[in-house]
N, C-alpha and C positions, 0 to 999 in steps of 0.2 A: 416640492416632493413629487417625483413622477409616479404615476399610477402603474401598478404592476399586477400581473396574474401569473402564477407559477403552478406547475404540476409537481407534486411530490409523491414519493413512493412509500413513505414511512409515517407512522403516527406522530412521531416527535415533531417533524416539520409541519405536517398537515395541521395539527392542533395549534401550533404557534402562529401559523399564517393563514388560518382558515378564512379570515376576512378578505384575503387577496382574491378569493374566488369570484367576488362581486366586482372586481376592478378590471381595468382595461388590459388586454393582451397586446403585445407589440405587433406592429403591422407585418413584420417579417420575423421568422423564427418561431420557436416554441415557448420561450419565456424570456423575460429580461435577465441579464446577467445577475447572478446572485452574489457577486463580489462584495457589494456594499452591505450585505446582510451578515457577513462574517466580521467579527472584531479582529483587531490586529493580532491577537494571540491565536486566532483561528485561521490565520493565513500562513503561507510558507515563509521560510527564512529570508531575511533581507541580505543583500539587495535582491529585489525581484528580477528575474531574468528578462532580458530585452524582448524576447518573443512573447511574453505573457501579456494578454490584453486585460487591462485593469480599468479601462474607461467605463464610466457609469452608463454611457449610451449604448453599450454592447448588448447583444442578444445571444441567447444560446439556441442552437439548432441541433436536434438529436438525429443520429444516423443509424440507430439500431443497436442491438446488443452484441458486444464483442465476445463476451464469455459469461456463462451462467455457472455459478459454483454452489457449494453447499450452503454458504452463508450470505452470498451477495451476488448481484448482477453488475457487470461492468459494461457501460454503454459509451459509445463514441459520440462526442459532442464537438461542434464548432462554436467557438465564442468569437464573435466578430462585431465590428462597428459598421453598421450599414452606411453605404456610400463612400467607404474608405477601403484601403488595402490592409487595414489592421485586422488580423484574424489569427487564431491558433486552434489546433486540435487538442482536445483534452479527453481524459477518461473520467467518467462519473461512476464511481463504485458505490452502489446503494445496498446497504445492509438491510436485510429483511428482518422485521420484528413481528409481523402478524402470524407468520407460519415458520418461524425461525427454527431450523434444524440444528444449526451450528455444527460444531465438531462433535463427533460421537464420544470423544474423550476430552471435552473442553474443561472439565474440572482440573485436569493436570496443568493446563495452560494458565488457568485462572489463579493458581497458587501464587501468592505474592502480589496479586493484583486485585485487592479487595476495595470496595467502596467504603468511605468513612461512615456512612449511615448504616446502622445495623438492620433497619427495616429493608433497605435495598438488598443487603446481603442475604437476608432471609428469603426475599422474593426471588432472587436469583437462584438460590439453592433449591427452592420448591418449583422453579420454572413456571411461576404464574405468568399471566399475560404481561403484567407490569415488569416482572422479573426478566422475561424474554426481551422486552424493550430495553431494559437496563443493560442486559448482556450485549445486545446489538450496539447500543451506544458505546459500551466499553470497547468492543472490537474495533469500531470505527475510530474512536479516539486513540486506541493503541496503535493502529496502523498509521494514522496521521502523525502522531507523535514520534513514532519510530522513523518514518521517512524523513521528517524534519531534523531529528537529532542526527541521523546517519549522514544526511546531506551536509550538515554543519561540521560534523567530525571530519568528513572527507576534505572540506575546504580548509579546515584548520591544519590538517596534515599535508595539504598541498597535493592531494591525489584527486583524480577525476571521480566524481560521484558515480556510484554503481547502483543507485536507486532512482526512480522517477522523481522529479521535483514535485513536492506536495503543494498544490495551489491553495486549497482552502478546505475547511470542513464546515458543514452546515447540518446539524442534527446527525443523522446516520448516513449522510452522503459525503463521500470524500472525493474531491476533484484533484486530479494529478496530471502530470505531464504524460502525453501520449507517446509511446515508443513505437515507431514505425515509419512508413513512407508518407510523404505529403498527400498521396492519393487515398489514404485511409487503409492501406494494406499493413496489417499488424506485423511486427517483427516475429520471426519464428521462435518457438521454444527450443531450448537446448536439446531436448529429446529428439527433435526433428533434424538436427544438424548432422551432416555427413561430410566432415571436413578432412583435409589432409593432415598428416602428422604435425606439421608446423602450426597449423591453425588450432588443432586440439591442444597442443602444448601452450600456445598463447592464451587460450581460453582457461586452461587449468591455472596458469599463473594469475590470471585475473580472479579466478574463483578463490584461490588461496589468499590473495590480497583482501578480497571482500570478507572472507571468514575472519581474517586477522583484524580488520578494522572493526567489525561487529563485536568481536571478543574484547578488543581494547575498550570499546564503548560499554562493555558489560553485557552483551547480548549474544544470543544465537537465534537463528531464524525460527526454529521450532517445528517447521514442516517442510524443510528444504528438499527439493528433488529437481531433476531435469525438466519438470513440467512447470515450475514457477521460476525459471531462469530464461530470460530472453536474450537473443543474440542480434544486435543491430549494428551494421557497419563495423563488424569486428569487435564490438564492445559487448561485454556480458552485463546484463541488467537483472538485478534481484527484484522480484515482485511478490505480492501476496504476503504481507507482513502483519496481519491482524493478531496472529498468535505468537508474536515475537516473545521470547523467553528471557527474563532477567536471570543471568547465570548466578548471581549472588543471592537474590531474594527468593528465587524458586528452588525449593529443596530437590526438585527433579531436574535442575538445570543441566547437570553433567550428562544425564541420560538423553536429554533432548539434543545436546551438542554431539554426543557420540552418534546418534542416529542421523543427524544432519550430515556429519562428515562421512559416515558410511554410505549414505545415499548418493552423494556426489562422487566420492572416490570410486564407487562401484561402476558408475557410468564411464568415467574417464579411463579406468583400468580396462574395461571391456572394449575400449577403442584404442588400445595399444600403449597406454601410459603405464609403464611397469615399475618405475622408480618412486613409488608413493608409499610411505609408511603411515598407515592410518592411525596406529597407536601413538606414534610420535607427533603427528599433527594435532591430535586431541590434547596431548600433554602441553604442547606449545601454546595452543589456544587458551587452555585453562590458565596457563601462566600469564598470558596477555591480559586475561580478565582478573587476575589476582586471586584466583580460586585454587586452593590446595586440596 
């Protein structure tokens, strides 16, 4: 069993692996790969992509923060096997629990997503320290689960996945595929795109396809906007899914869907797309989800 030392940003992982602080750090990089610390159910869908480094000899090297949000920090990481050409870029999304602000309206998102233990639900409702940690864990697990489920649905339907591949989850850290250039330049958000009419039309068709696949899987994003959509090599990628809403279980599901559709339709209409019927799109998506 190799000795390891890791740095963690949340109490869940820190408490679980506190003993690692006294063990050896890798000669290169910031920590050993955490791949072997996640169980098979805490890893992405099979088959694993060829680009993904799963070797136990790999180390993780951090390159700084890509994005700081209300609920989490996204950091760029290289996972590589020293002395070989095996490496990949990943995003480590770390949900905060010690000073968790979360979403100012998170109670709406949490409807239909309760823990089985009543004491956990009470702690979450009261926003105790334990409750905030539990919420952070729920958000992380919700995003990881949504990414994995949507990835599998896309493969089953024979369409190109429109979400990053979810590599693994460990406590409140979600590791996922990095979307951007090999040099570490992140893909631009849709909000920053200034394309020609043909490009805008192609992106809209991808957007409508993604909304349809999510609805068919029973979901809507819950906080969709041009700022959590990436454009990479002509592909539209949906990110930031911790608040994903179950259209059936959440009584406010229709409201979240209507807002998601309005947010993206408004952006595309402002860029010249005129033949979009927002009401009809919502009706079609609800039908895909089996909601009347």
